[in-house]
VMD Tcl script that builds the backbone (N, CA, C; Angstrom):
set m [mol new atoms 543]
animate dup $m
set s [atomselect $m all]
$s set {name element resname resid chain x y z} {
  {N N MET 1 A -19.086 11.735 3.103}
  {CA C MET 1 A -18.392 11.862 1.841}
  {C C MET 1 A -18.050 10.446 1.348}
  {N N ILE 2 A -18.800 9.979 0.376}
  {CA C ILE 2 A -18.604 8.632 -0.169}
  {C C ILE 2 A -18.284 8.754 -1.658}
  {N N PRO 3 A -17.145 8.203 -2.074}
  {CA C PRO 3 A -16.787 8.307 -3.493}
  {C C PRO 3 A -17.722 7.485 -4.374}
  {N N LYS 4 A -17.968 8.027 -5.564}
  {CA C LYS 4 A -18.816 7.351 -6.539}
  {C C LYS 4 A -18.007 6.583 -7.563}
  {N N LYS 5 A -16.717 6.962 -7.710}
  {CA C LYS 5 A -15.874 6.315 -8.712}
  {C C LYS 5 A -14.492 6.024 -8.133}
  {N N LEU 6 A -13.847 5.046 -8.752}
  {CA C LEU 6 A -12.505 4.627 -8.364}
  {C C LEU 6 A -11.775 4.193 -9.622}
  {N N PHE 7 A -10.473 4.470 -9.687}
  {CA C PHE 7 A -9.673 3.925 -10.781}
  {C C PHE 7 A -8.371 3.370 -10.226}
  {N N LEU 8 A -7.810 2.423 -10.969}
  {CA C LEU 8 A -6.547 1.794 -10.601}
  {C C LEU 8 A -5.444 2.350 -11.483}
  {N N THR 9 A -4.280 2.532 -10.884}
  {CA C THR 9 A -3.140 3.052 -11.632}
  {C C THR 9 A -1.853 2.524 -11.017}
  {N N LYS 10 A -0.764 2.696 -11.754}
  {CA C LYS 10 A 0.540 2.228 -11.281}
  {C C LYS 10 A 1.634 3.031 -11.961}
  {N N GLY 11 A 2.846 2.971 -11.406}
  {CA C GLY 11 A 3.959 3.683 -12.012}
  {C C GLY 11 A 5.291 3.312 -11.403}
  {N N VAL 12 A 6.365 3.667 -12.129}
  {CA C VAL 12 A 7.745 3.448 -11.697}
  {C C VAL 12 A 8.488 4.766 -11.816}
  {N N GLY 13 A 9.348 5.037 -10.846}
  {CA C GLY 13 A 10.212 6.210 -10.918}
  {C C GLY 13 A 11.631 5.837 -10.540}
  {N N VAL 14 A 12.608 6.438 -11.198}
  {CA C VAL 14 A 14.024 6.193 -10.912}
  {C C VAL 14 A 14.721 7.547 -10.814}
  {N N HIS 15 A 15.456 7.753 -9.710}
  {CA C HIS 15 A 16.165 9.022 -9.501}
  {C C HIS 15 A 17.212 8.818 -8.414}
  {N N LYS 16 A 18.194 9.704 -8.375}
  {CA C LYS 16 A 19.238 9.585 -7.348}
  {C C LYS 16 A 18.701 9.885 -5.946}
  {N N ASP 17 A 17.614 10.668 -5.876}
  {CA C ASP 17 A 16.988 10.980 -4.591}
  {C C ASP 17 A 15.722 10.148 -4.417}
  {N N LYS 18 A 15.549 9.617 -3.217}
  {CA C LYS 18 A 14.406 8.759 -2.925}
  {C C LYS 18 A 13.078 9.477 -3.164}
  {N N LEU 19 A 12.926 10.700 -2.656}
  {CA C LEU 19 A 11.674 11.434 -2.813}
  {C C LEU 19 A 11.382 11.747 -4.283}
  {N N ALA 20 A 12.399 12.121 -5.031}
  {CA C ALA 20 A 12.211 12.412 -6.455}
  {C C ALA 20 A 11.813 11.149 -7.215}
  {N N SER 21 A 12.334 10.014 -6.794}
  {CA C SER 21 A 11.949 8.742 -7.407}
  {C C SER 21 A 10.458 8.484 -7.184}
  {N N PHE 22 A 9.987 8.756 -5.978}
  {CA C PHE 22 A 8.560 8.605 -5.674}
  {C C PHE 22 A 7.728 9.558 -6.535}
  {N N GLU 23 A 8.171 10.814 -6.656}
  {CA C GLU 23 A 7.468 11.800 -7.484}
  {C C GLU 23 A 7.360 11.317 -8.933}
  {N N LEU 24 A 8.426 10.746 -9.458}
  {CA C LEU 24 A 8.404 10.256 -10.841}
  {C C LEU 24 A 7.455 9.070 -10.992}
  {N N ALA 25 A 7.357 8.237 -9.956}
  {CA C ALA 25 A 6.395 7.129 -9.993}
  {C C ALA 25 A 4.969 7.674 -9.990}
  {N N LEU 26 A 4.725 8.727 -9.194}
  {CA C LEU 26 A 3.399 9.361 -9.187}
  {C C LEU 26 A 3.072 9.937 -10.563}
  {N N ARG 27 A 4.065 10.558 -11.204}
  {CA C ARG 27 A 3.853 11.108 -12.547}
  {C C ARG 27 A 3.506 10.006 -13.536}
  {N N ALA 28 A 4.235 8.905 -13.461}
  {CA C ALA 28 A 3.959 7.780 -14.367}
  {C C ALA 28 A 2.547 7.237 -14.151}
  {N N ALA 29 A 2.069 7.325 -12.907}
  {CA C ALA 29 A 0.720 6.856 -12.579}
  {C C ALA 29 A -0.354 7.891 -12.907}
  {N N GLY 30 A 0.060 9.143 -13.144}
  {CA C GLY 30 A -0.891 10.197 -13.495}
  {C C GLY 30 A -1.555 10.877 -12.316}
  {N N ILE 31 A -0.987 10.718 -11.110}
  {CA C ILE 31 A -1.629 11.282 -9.912}
  {C C ILE 31 A -0.714 12.245 -9.151}
  {N N GLU 32 A 0.297 12.767 -9.816}
  {CA C GLU 32 A 1.286 13.632 -9.164}
  {C C GLU 32 A 0.747 15.004 -8.773}
  {N N LYS 33 A -0.345 15.443 -9.357}
  {CA C LYS 33 A -0.858 16.787 -9.081}
  {C C LYS 33 A -1.820 16.815 -7.900}
  {N N SER 34 A -2.094 15.657 -7.315}
  {CA C SER 34 A -3.019 15.565 -6.190}
  {C C SER 34 A -2.275 15.566 -4.862}
  {N N ASN 35 A -2.952 16.035 -3.829}
  {CA C ASN 35 A -2.479 15.876 -2.455}
  {C C ASN 35 A -3.101 14.582 -1.955}
  {N N LEU 36 A -2.294 13.547 -1.895}
  {CA C LEU 36 A -2.799 12.206 -1.624}
  {C C LEU 36 A -2.978 11.956 -0.129}
  {N N VAL 37 A -4.112 11.385 0.208}
  {CA C VAL 37 A -4.416 10.974 1.568}
  {C C VAL 37 A -4.676 9.478 1.513}
  {N N TYR 38 A -3.881 8.724 2.254}
  {CA C TYR 38 A -4.033 7.272 2.243}
  {C C TYR 38 A -5.180 6.868 3.163}
  {N N VAL 39 A -6.021 5.990 2.651}
  {CA C VAL 39 A -7.133 5.463 3.429}
  {C C VAL 39 A -7.029 3.942 3.461}
  {N N SER 40 A -7.867 3.337 4.295}
  {CA C SER 40 A -7.821 1.882 4.421}
  {C C SER 40 A -8.578 1.211 3.287}
  {N N SER 41 A -9.144 0.080 3.521}
  {CA C SER 41 A -9.395 -0.873 2.454}
  {C C SER 41 A -10.841 -1.131 2.059}
  {N N ILE 42 A -11.734 -0.172 2.210}
  {CA C ILE 42 A -13.137 -0.433 1.873}
  {C C ILE 42 A -13.495 0.153 0.505}
  {N N LEU 43 A -14.050 -0.689 -0.341}
  {CA C LEU 43 A -14.634 -0.254 -1.608}
  {C C LEU 43 A -16.092 0.097 -1.296}
  {N N PRO 44 A -16.471 1.380 -1.387}
  {CA C PRO 44 A -17.824 1.776 -0.987}
  {C C PRO 44 A -18.911 1.114 -1.836}
  {N N PRO 45 A -20.091 0.937 -1.248}
  {CA C PRO 45 A -21.215 0.438 -2.038}
  {C C PRO 45 A -21.478 1.360 -3.226}
  {N N HIS 46 A -21.881 0.807 -4.329}
  {CA C HIS 46 A -22.238 1.534 -5.554}
  {C C HIS 46 A -21.083 2.313 -6.177}
  {N N CYS 47 A -19.856 2.073 -5.759}
  {CA C CYS 47 A -18.701 2.781 -6.326}
  {C C CYS 47 A -18.338 2.123 -7.651}
  {N N LYS 48 A -18.340 2.913 -8.705}
  {CA C LYS 48 A -18.072 2.409 -10.054}
  {C C LYS 48 A -16.567 2.436 -10.326}
  {N N ILE 49 A -16.037 1.338 -10.846}
  {CA C ILE 49 A -14.627 1.279 -11.223}
  {C C ILE 49 A -14.529 1.760 -12.667}
  {N N VAL 50 A -13.746 2.831 -12.867}
  {CA C VAL 50 A -13.600 3.433 -14.196}
  {C C VAL 50 A -12.159 3.273 -14.669}
  {N N SER 51 A -11.919 3.572 -15.923}
  {CA C SER 51 A -10.571 3.480 -16.487}
  {C C SER 51 A -9.671 4.556 -15.883}
  {N N LYS 52 A -8.389 4.336 -15.957}
  {CA C LYS 52 A -7.425 5.337 -15.494}
  {C C LYS 52 A -7.626 6.649 -16.248}
  {N N ASP 53 A -7.789 6.585 -17.564}
  {CA C ASP 53 A -7.963 7.793 -18.363}
  {C C ASP 53 A -9.168 8.603 -17.897}
  {N N GLU 54 A -10.290 7.919 -17.667}
  {CA C GLU 54 A -11.482 8.617 -17.194}
  {C C GLU 54 A -11.262 9.196 -15.797}
  {N N GLY 55 A -10.652 8.418 -14.924}
  {CA C GLY 55 A -10.430 8.864 -13.550}
  {C C GLY 55 A -9.488 10.046 -13.438}
  {N N VAL 56 A -8.384 10.017 -14.163}
  {CA C VAL 56 A -7.408 11.113 -14.104}
  {C C VAL 56 A -8.053 12.428 -14.551}
  {N N LYS 57 A -8.960 12.361 -15.514}
  {CA C LYS 57 A -9.639 13.572 -15.989}
  {C C LYS 57 A -10.498 14.218 -14.905}
  {N N LEU 58 A -10.898 13.439 -13.900}
  {CA C LEU 58 A -11.737 13.967 -12.830}
  {C C LEU 58 A -10.924 14.671 -11.737}
  {N N LEU 59 A -9.606 14.522 -11.775}
  {CA C LEU 59 A -8.753 15.124 -10.743}
  {C C LEU 59 A -8.372 16.547 -11.124}
  {N N LYS 60 A -8.303 17.410 -10.119}
  {CA C LYS 60 A -7.894 18.802 -10.313}
  {C C LYS 60 A -6.576 19.024 -9.579}
  {N N PRO 61 A -5.658 19.802 -10.139}
  {CA C PRO 61 A -4.383 20.060 -9.470}
  {C C PRO 61 A -4.585 20.617 -8.056}
  {N N GLY 62 A -3.911 20.018 -7.108}
  {CA C GLY 62 A -3.959 20.470 -5.722}
  {C C GLY 62 A -5.083 19.896 -4.895}
  {N N GLN 63 A -5.996 19.164 -5.508}
  {CA C GLN 63 A -7.122 18.649 -4.733}
  {C C GLN 63 A -6.675 17.574 -3.759}
  {N N ILE 64 A -7.405 17.457 -2.658}
  {CA C ILE 64 A -7.192 16.363 -1.710}
  {C C ILE 64 A -7.786 15.117 -2.368}
  {N N THR 65 A -6.971 14.100 -2.531}
  {CA C THR 65 A -7.382 12.890 -3.237}
  {C C THR 65 A -7.134 11.683 -2.346}
  {N N PHE 66 A -8.180 10.942 -2.094}
  {CA C PHE 66 A -8.081 9.755 -1.247}
  {C C PHE 66 A -7.700 8.550 -2.098}
  {N N CYS 67 A -6.827 7.710 -1.544}
  {CA C CYS 67 A -6.411 6.514 -2.280}
  {C C CYS 67 A -5.938 5.427 -1.329}
  {N N VAL 68 A -5.963 4.221 -1.826}
  {CA C VAL 68 A -5.286 3.092 -1.186}
  {C C VAL 68 A -4.040 2.888 -2.018}
  {N N MET 69 A -2.878 2.978 -1.376}
  {CA C MET 69 A -1.630 2.910 -2.133}
  {C C MET 69 A -0.689 1.852 -1.569}
  {N N ALA 70 A -0.059 1.137 -2.485}
  {CA C ALA 70 A 1.053 0.246 -2.161}
  {C C ALA 70 A 2.296 0.869 -2.777}
  {N N ARG 71 A 3.362 0.933 -1.998}
  {CA C ARG 71 A 4.603 1.595 -2.447}
  {C C ARG 71 A 5.789 0.767 -1.976}
  {N N ASN 72 A 6.778 0.658 -2.847}
  {CA C ASN 72 A 8.008 -0.030 -2.472}
  {C C ASN 72 A 9.160 0.639 -3.199}
  {N N GLU 73 A 10.330 0.579 -2.617}
  {CA C GLU 73 A 11.492 1.209 -3.238}
  {C C GLU 73 A 12.770 0.506 -2.826}
  {N N THR 74 A 13.782 0.703 -3.658}
  {CA C THR 74 A 15.098 0.154 -3.369}
  {C C THR 74 A 16.160 1.001 -4.059}
  {N N ASN 75 A 17.334 0.980 -3.472}
  {CA C ASN 75 A 18.495 1.545 -4.168}
  {C C ASN 75 A 19.549 0.459 -4.361}
  {N N GLU 76 A 19.137 -0.788 -4.202}
  {CA C GLU 76 A 20.008 -1.938 -4.429}
  {C C GLU 76 A 19.927 -2.341 -5.901}
  {N N PRO 77 A 21.059 -2.342 -6.604}
  {CA C PRO 77 A 21.035 -2.738 -8.019}
  {C C PRO 77 A 20.409 -4.118 -8.204}
  {N N ASN 78 A 19.514 -4.205 -9.181}
  {CA C ASN 78 A 18.884 -5.457 -9.616}
  {C C ASN 78 A 17.885 -6.066 -8.638}
  {N N ARG 79 A 17.648 -5.457 -7.491}
  {CA C ARG 79 A 16.685 -6.017 -6.549}
  {C C ARG 79 A 15.279 -5.816 -7.111}
  {N N LEU 80 A 14.492 -6.888 -7.147}
  {CA C LEU 80 A 13.139 -6.838 -7.677}
  {C C LEU 80 A 12.187 -6.335 -6.600}
  {N N VAL 81 A 11.469 -5.245 -6.907}
  {CA C VAL 81 A 10.484 -4.684 -5.978}
  {C C VAL 81 A 9.108 -4.732 -6.640}
  {N N SER 82 A 8.084 -4.876 -5.818}
  {CA C SER 82 A 6.728 -4.899 -6.351}
  {C C SER 82 A 5.776 -4.174 -5.416}
  {N N SER 83 A 4.719 -3.663 -6.006}
  {CA C SER 83 A 3.602 -3.091 -5.255}
  {C C SER 83 A 2.338 -3.518 -5.980}
  {N N SER 84 A 1.307 -3.864 -5.214}
  {CA C SER 84 A 0.071 -4.299 -5.861}
  {C C SER 84 A -1.141 -3.940 -5.009}
  {N N ILE 85 A -2.241 -3.753 -5.707}
  {CA C ILE 85 A -3.541 -3.500 -5.087}
  {C C ILE 85 A -4.471 -4.612 -5.552}
  {N N GLY 86 A -5.140 -5.232 -4.603}
  {CA C GLY 86 A -6.153 -6.236 -4.920}
  {C C GLY 86 A -7.520 -5.648 -4.669}
  {N N ILE 87 A -8.506 -6.130 -5.394}
  {CA C ILE 87 A -9.869 -5.632 -5.237}
  {C C ILE 87 A -10.838 -6.810 -5.293}
  {N N ALA 88 A -11.831 -6.782 -4.407}
  {CA C ALA 88 A -12.879 -7.798 -4.391}
  {C C ALA 88 A -14.223 -7.075 -4.358}
  {N N VAL 89 A -15.047 -7.349 -5.354}
  {CA C VAL 89 A -16.316 -6.658 -5.526}
  {C C VAL 89 A -17.453 -7.629 -5.222}
  {N N PRO 90 A -18.358 -7.269 -4.316}
  {CA C PRO 90 A -19.483 -8.158 -4.015}
  {C C PRO 90 A -20.517 -8.142 -5.142}
  {N N LYS 91 A -21.250 -9.231 -5.271}
  {CA C LYS 91 A -22.284 -9.310 -6.302}
  {C C LYS 91 A -23.346 -8.240 -6.072}
  {N N ASP 92 A -23.737 -8.062 -4.843}
  {CA C ASP 92 A -24.727 -7.041 -4.488}
  {C C ASP 92 A -23.991 -5.729 -4.270}
  {N N ASN 93 A -24.109 -4.807 -5.224}
  {CA C ASN 93 A -23.316 -3.582 -5.127}
  {C C ASN 93 A -23.816 -2.608 -4.059}
  {N N SER 94 A -24.864 -2.990 -3.331}
  {CA C SER 94 A -25.254 -2.181 -2.178}
  {C C SER 94 A -24.429 -2.572 -0.948}
  {N N ASN 95 A -23.657 -3.642 -1.079}
  {CA C ASN 95 A -22.696 -4.025 -0.036}
  {C C ASN 95 A -21.337 -3.430 -0.372}
  {N N TYR 96 A -20.481 -3.334 0.619}
  {CA C TYR 96 A -19.129 -2.838 0.373}
  {C C TYR 96 A -18.203 -3.984 -0.005}
  {N N GLY 97 A -17.143 -3.633 -0.716}
  {CA C GLY 97 A -16.111 -4.586 -1.094}
  {C C GLY 97 A -14.826 -4.255 -0.372}
  {N N TYR 98 A -13.749 -4.884 -0.816}
  {CA C TYR 98 A -12.456 -4.680 -0.169}
  {C C TYR 98 A -11.357 -4.377 -1.178}
  {N N LEU 99 A -10.420 -3.573 -0.723}
  {CA C LEU 99 A -9.176 -3.289 -1.431}
  {C C LEU 99 A -8.051 -3.722 -0.505}
  {N N SER 100 A -6.985 -4.207 -1.063}
  {CA C SER 100 A -5.823 -4.557 -0.238}
  {C C SER 100 A -4.564 -4.046 -0.918}
  {N N GLU 101 A -3.576 -3.735 -0.115}
  {CA C GLU 101 A -2.295 -3.315 -0.664}
  {C C GLU 101 A -1.220 -4.309 -0.227}
  {N N HIS 102 A -0.274 -4.514 -1.128}
  {CA C HIS 102 A 0.812 -5.462 -0.851}
  {C C HIS 102 A 2.083 -4.925 -1.496}
  {N N HIS 103 A 3.175 -5.023 -0.784}
  {CA C HIS 103 A 4.476 -4.621 -1.320}
  {C C HIS 103 A 5.484 -5.678 -0.896}
  {N N SER 104 A 6.312 -6.090 -1.840}
  {CA C SER 104 A 7.234 -7.184 -1.549}
  {C C SER 104 A 8.513 -7.044 -2.356}
  {N N PHE 105 A 9.473 -7.851 -1.983}
  {CA C PHE 105 A 10.756 -7.931 -2.674}
  {C C PHE 105 A 10.885 -9.327 -3.273}
  {N N GLY 106 A 11.367 -9.401 -4.507}
  {CA C GLY 106 A 11.662 -10.687 -5.132}
  {C C GLY 106 A 10.480 -11.387 -5.771}
  {N N ASP 107 A 9.286 -10.808 -5.701}
  {CA C ASP 107 A 8.105 -11.447 -6.286}
  {C C ASP 107 A 7.868 -10.967 -7.716}
  {N N THR 108 A 7.435 -11.877 -8.559}
  {CA C THR 108 A 7.012 -11.499 -9.906}
  {C C THR 108 A 5.706 -10.713 -9.801}
  {N N ALA 109 A 5.326 -10.063 -10.870}
  {CA C ALA 109 A 4.061 -9.328 -10.893}
  {C C ALA 109 A 2.888 -10.280 -10.660}
  {N N LYS 110 A 2.926 -11.450 -11.238}
  {CA C LYS 110 A 1.834 -12.416 -11.052}
  {C C LYS 110 A 1.707 -12.819 -9.597}
  {N N LYS 111 A 2.821 -13.151 -8.968}
  {CA C LYS 111 A 2.775 -13.598 -7.573}
  {C C LYS 111 A 2.297 -12.478 -6.652}
  {N N ALA 112 A 2.843 -11.282 -6.799}
  {CA C ALA 112 A 2.442 -10.165 -5.943}
  {C C ALA 112 A 0.994 -9.763 -6.207}
  {N N GLY 113 A 0.592 -9.723 -7.482}
  {CA C GLY 113 A -0.784 -9.369 -7.820}
  {C C GLY 113 A -1.786 -10.385 -7.297}
  {N N ASP 114 A -1.477 -11.669 -7.475}
  {CA C ASP 114 A -2.359 -12.719 -6.962}
  {C C ASP 114 A -2.476 -12.640 -5.446}
  {N N TYR 115 A -1.371 -12.334 -4.773}
  {CA C TYR 115 A -1.394 -12.231 -3.305}
  {C C TYR 115 A -2.354 -11.122 -2.866}
  {N N ALA 116 A -2.238 -9.952 -3.497}
  {CA C ALA 116 A -3.103 -8.825 -3.137}
  {C C ALA 116 A -4.568 -9.138 -3.439}
  {N N GLU 117 A -4.815 -9.768 -4.577}
  {CA C GLU 117 A -6.177 -10.141 -4.959}
  {C C GLU 117 A -6.760 -11.147 -3.977}
  {N N ASP 118 A -5.969 -12.126 -3.612}
  {CA C ASP 118 A -6.377 -13.137 -2.638}
  {C C ASP 118 A -6.701 -12.481 -1.297}
  {N N LEU 119 A -5.865 -11.558 -0.873}
  {CA C LEU 119 A -6.076 -10.886 0.405}
  {C C LEU 119 A -7.402 -10.118 0.411}
  {N N ALA 120 A -7.673 -9.363 -0.651}
  {CA C ALA 120 A -8.933 -8.615 -0.735}
  {C C ALA 120 A -10.130 -9.572 -0.738}
  {N N ALA 121 A -10.043 -10.635 -1.524}
  {CA C ALA 121 A -11.142 -11.596 -1.607}
  {C C ALA 121 A -11.367 -12.302 -0.279}
  {N N THR 122 A -10.298 -12.630 0.407}
  {CA C THR 122 A -10.422 -13.302 1.699}
  {C C THR 122 A -11.079 -12.377 2.719}
  {N N MET 123 A -10.688 -11.089 2.726}
  {CA C MET 123 A -11.312 -10.146 3.659}
  {C C MET 123 A -12.806 -10.025 3.371}
  {N N LEU 124 A -13.187 -9.944 2.093}
  {CA C LEU 124 A -14.600 -9.856 1.754}
  {C C LEU 124 A -15.324 -11.153 2.107}
  {N N ALA 125 A -14.716 -12.271 1.799}
  {CA C ALA 125 A -15.346 -13.566 2.082}
  {C C ALA 125 A -15.643 -13.728 3.564}
  {N N THR 126 A -14.733 -13.278 4.418}
  {CA C THR 126 A -14.962 -13.429 5.861}
  {C C THR 126 A -16.134 -12.564 6.329}
  {N N THR 127 A -16.331 -11.386 5.722}
  {CA C THR 127 A -17.456 -10.545 6.126}
  {C C THR 127 A -18.780 -11.086 5.596}
  {N N LEU 128 A -18.736 -11.838 4.510}
  {CA C LEU 128 A -19.954 -12.396 3.911}
  {C C LEU 128 A -20.289 -13.782 4.457}
  {N N GLY 129 A -19.425 -14.324 5.304}
  {CA C GLY 129 A -19.667 -15.633 5.885}
  {C C GLY 129 A -19.393 -16.794 4.949}
  {N N ILE 130 A -18.579 -16.570 3.925}
  {CA C ILE 130 A -18.231 -17.643 2.995}
  {C C ILE 130 A -17.156 -18.501 3.656}
  {N N GLU 131 A -17.435 -19.784 3.762}
  {CA C GLU 131 A -16.453 -20.680 4.364}
  {C C GLU 131 A -15.420 -21.078 3.317}
  {N N PHE 132 A -14.157 -21.179 3.760}
  {CA C PHE 132 A -13.079 -21.534 2.854}
  {C C PHE 132 A -11.936 -22.127 3.654}
  {N N ASP 133 A -11.073 -22.805 2.954}
  {CA C ASP 133 A -9.896 -23.429 3.551}
  {C C ASP 133 A -8.689 -22.542 3.252}
  {N N VAL 134 A -8.118 -21.925 4.279}
  {CA C VAL 134 A -6.993 -21.012 4.083}
  {C C VAL 134 A -5.768 -21.719 3.521}
  {N N ASP 135 A -5.713 -23.027 3.637}
  {CA C ASP 135 A -4.557 -23.764 3.145}
  {C C ASP 135 A -4.644 -24.092 1.655}
  {N N LYS 136 A -5.798 -23.851 1.045}
  {CA C LYS 136 A -5.935 -24.102 -0.390}
  {C C LYS 136 A -5.249 -22.995 -1.174}
  {N N ALA 137 A -4.827 -23.312 -2.382}
  {CA C ALA 137 A -4.180 -22.330 -3.259}
  {C C ALA 137 A -5.192 -21.263 -3.655}
  {N N TRP 138 A -4.682 -20.075 -4.004}
  {CA C TRP 138 A -5.546 -18.955 -4.384}
  {C C TRP 138 A -6.496 -19.341 -5.504}
  {N N GLU 139 A -6.035 -20.048 -6.515}
  {CA C GLU 139 A -6.872 -20.395 -7.656}
  {C C GLU 139 A -8.081 -21.229 -7.224}
  {N N GLU 140 A -7.876 -22.122 -6.248}
  {CA C GLU 140 A -8.983 -22.944 -5.755}
  {C C GLU 140 A -9.974 -22.095 -4.960}
  {N N ARG 141 A -9.449 -21.240 -4.083}
  {CA C ARG 141 A -10.327 -20.389 -3.281}
  {C C ARG 141 A -11.036 -19.361 -4.152}
  {N N GLU 142 A -10.366 -18.870 -5.192}
  {CA C GLU 142 A -10.995 -17.895 -6.091}
  {C C GLU 142 A -12.256 -18.501 -6.695}
  {N N GLN 143 A -12.180 -19.728 -7.163}
  {CA C GLN 143 A -13.346 -20.398 -7.736}
  {C C GLN 143 A -14.428 -20.608 -6.680}
  {N N GLN 144 A -14.000 -20.946 -5.470}
  {CA C GLN 144 A -14.956 -21.149 -4.385}
  {C C GLN 144 A -15.672 -19.838 -4.051}
  {N N TYR 145 A -14.921 -18.746 -3.974}
  {CA C TYR 145 A -15.515 -17.439 -3.669}
  {C C TYR 145 A -16.529 -17.059 -4.742}
  {N N LYS 146 A -16.135 -17.181 -5.996}
  {CA C LYS 146 A -17.006 -16.757 -7.096}
  {C C LYS 146 A -18.225 -17.671 -7.236}
  {N N SER 147 A -18.064 -18.958 -6.968}
  {CA C SER 147 A -19.191 -19.877 -7.081}
  {C C SER 147 A -20.155 -19.733 -5.904}
  {N N SER 148 A -19.749 -19.046 -4.848}
  {CA C SER 148 A -20.644 -18.832 -3.707}
  {C C SER 148 A -21.808 -17.924 -4.081}
  {N N GLY 149 A -21.641 -17.151 -5.171}
  {CA C GLY 149 A -22.679 -16.235 -5.592}
  {C C GLY 149 A -22.636 -14.885 -4.897}
  {N N HIS 150 A -21.671 -14.678 -3.997}
  {CA C HIS 150 A -21.586 -13.421 -3.252}
  {C C HIS 150 A -20.512 -12.477 -3.787}
  {N N ILE 151 A -19.469 -13.032 -4.379}
  {CA C ILE 151 A -18.374 -12.211 -4.895}
  {C C ILE 151 A -18.424 -12.294 -6.417}
  {N N ILE 152 A -18.626 -11.145 -7.052}
  {CA C ILE 152 A -18.786 -11.153 -8.504}
  {C C ILE 152 A -17.457 -11.111 -9.235}
  {N N LYS 153 A -16.502 -10.332 -8.692}
  {CA C LYS 153 A -15.219 -10.299 -9.384}
  {C C LYS 153 A -14.103 -9.882 -8.442}
  {N N THR 154 A -12.920 -10.334 -8.813}
  {CA C THR 154 A -11.700 -9.913 -8.136}
  {C C THR 154 A -10.740 -9.456 -9.230}
  {N N HIS 155 A -9.829 -8.604 -8.834}
  {CA C HIS 155 A -8.901 -8.028 -9.809}
  {C C HIS 155 A -7.687 -7.516 -9.047}
  {N N ASN 156 A -6.601 -7.295 -9.767}
  {CA C ASN 156 A -5.446 -6.650 -9.142}
  {C C ASN 156 A -4.719 -5.801 -10.170}
  {N N ILE 157 A -3.941 -4.878 -9.650}
  {CA C ILE 157 A -3.012 -4.113 -10.467}
  {C C ILE 157 A -1.674 -4.190 -9.753}
  {N N CYS 158 A -0.629 -4.426 -10.510}
  {CA C CYS 158 A 0.683 -4.633 -9.901}
  {C C CYS 158 A 1.764 -3.938 -10.726}
  {N N GLN 159 A 2.736 -3.385 -10.015}
  {CA C GLN 159 A 3.895 -2.779 -10.673}
  {C C GLN 159 A 5.157 -3.399 -10.082}
  {N N THR 160 A 6.030 -3.886 -10.950}
  {CA C THR 160 A 7.326 -4.399 -10.510}
  {C C THR 160 A 8.417 -3.664 -11.264}
  {N N ALA 161 A 9.609 -3.691 -10.690}
  {CA C ALA 161 A 10.787 -3.126 -11.360}
  {C C ALA 161 A 12.024 -3.681 -10.689}
  {N N GLU 162 A 13.099 -3.751 -11.456}
  {CA C GLU 162 A 14.396 -4.111 -10.890}
  {C C GLU 162 A 15.105 -2.839 -10.481}
  {N N GLY 163 A 15.790 -2.910 -9.337}
  {CA C GLY 163 A 16.554 -1.760 -8.871}
  {C C GLY 163 A 17.538 -1.302 -9.943}
  {N N ASN 164 A 17.666 0.011 -10.054}
  {CA C ASN 164 A 18.553 0.615 -11.041}
  {C C ASN 164 A 19.967 0.051 -10.916}
  {N N LYS 165 A 20.565 -0.260 -12.031}
  {CA C LYS 165 A 21.893 -0.895 -12.050}
  {C C LYS 165 A 22.983 -0.015 -11.452}
  {N N LYS 166 A 22.771 1.312 -11.431}
  {CA C LYS 166 A 23.762 2.228 -10.869}
  {C C LYS 166 A 23.455 2.608 -9.420}
  {N N GLY 167 A 22.453 1.962 -8.833}
  {CA C GLY 167 A 22.131 2.202 -7.432}
  {C C GLY 167 A 21.249 3.419 -7.178}
  {N N MET 168 A 20.648 3.973 -8.235}
  {CA C MET 168 A 19.704 5.069 -8.006}
  {C C MET 168 A 18.412 4.487 -7.417}
  {N N TRP 169 A 17.651 5.328 -6.733}
  {CA C TRP 169 A 16.404 4.870 -6.133}
  {C C TRP 169 A 15.397 4.490 -7.218}
  {N N THR 170 A 14.787 3.324 -7.030}
  {CA C THR 170 A 13.729 2.827 -7.906}
  {C C THR 170 A 12.492 2.641 -7.048}
  {N N THR 171 A 11.424 3.350 -7.395}
  {CA C THR 171 A 10.173 3.290 -6.636}
  {C C THR 171 A 9.066 2.746 -7.520}
  {N N VAL 172 A 8.275 1.836 -6.968}
  {CA C VAL 172 A 7.085 1.326 -7.648}
  {C C VAL 172 A 5.868 1.660 -6.792}
  {N N ILE 173 A 4.800 2.069 -7.466}
  {CA C ILE 173 A 3.543 2.318 -6.767}
  {C C ILE 173 A 2.394 1.684 -7.527}
  {N N SER 174 A 1.390 1.296 -6.775}
  {CA C SER 174 A 0.099 0.870 -7.309}
  {C C SER 174 A -0.937 1.558 -6.436}
  {N N ALA 175 A -2.005 2.041 -7.046}
  {CA C ALA 175 A -2.989 2.781 -6.265}
  {C C ALA 175 A -4.403 2.574 -6.777}
  {N N ALA 176 A -5.333 2.592 -5.842}
  {CA C ALA 176 A -6.770 2.665 -6.124}
  {C C ALA 176 A -7.161 4.073 -5.704}
  {N N VAL 177 A -7.552 4.898 -6.661}
  {CA C VAL 177 A -7.785 6.316 -6.427}
  {C C VAL 177 A -9.285 6.606 -6.467}
  {N N PHE 178 A -9.784 7.208 -5.377}
  {CA C PHE 178 A -11.194 7.563 -5.280}
  {C C PHE 178 A -11.430 8.934 -5.893}
  {N N CYS 179 A -12.521 9.080 -6.607}
  {CA C CYS 179 A -12.854 10.368 -7.207}
  {C C CYS 179 A -14.363 10.524 -7.312}
  {N N GLU 180 A -14.782 11.705 -7.637}
  {CA C GLU 180 A -16.184 12.095 -7.787}
  {C C GLU 180 A -17.000 11.727 -6.550}
  {N N PHE 181 A -17.088 12.674 -5.668}
  {CA C PHE 181 A -17.818 12.479 -4.400}
  {C C PHE 181 A -19.209 13.069 -4.480}
}
mol reanalyze $m
mol bondsrecalc $m
mol representation Tube
mol addrep $m
């Protein structure tokens, strides 16, 4: 069973109950009607990345839906939470790519998103034998990865939110959702 399509989505939920906050984040992401099964980080060969709108239309209520998900939550007022998914796509789409999940506190969307993107690209680069300096900044390594001719694109999706001022649970999610098998 190999998925043919994948879409990226994100959402925020706020509620007095932690689980309800998560449910509201799923609703905001458009994936609340699925029975989600978390999987690890491989982007299958020939898997097409589609828009959220197109992907959500392929889901049926109650279906088992595989995804890579990053989730974070807090009930601390004003605490910044983030969740992000990074993706690295090889130039040769008969090879597999990588997805990564990252969740952090206090990071901006740019910082958390770049971290997840860097992580996915680094995992792919190591499998392709691309040499790189781990001490270089992401922007430098990103150019090195792309100029190697093996990695065609990297991308991320990130959701951040500040903890609710009244101490209600605030949940952020980011997900790469597999569909059409």
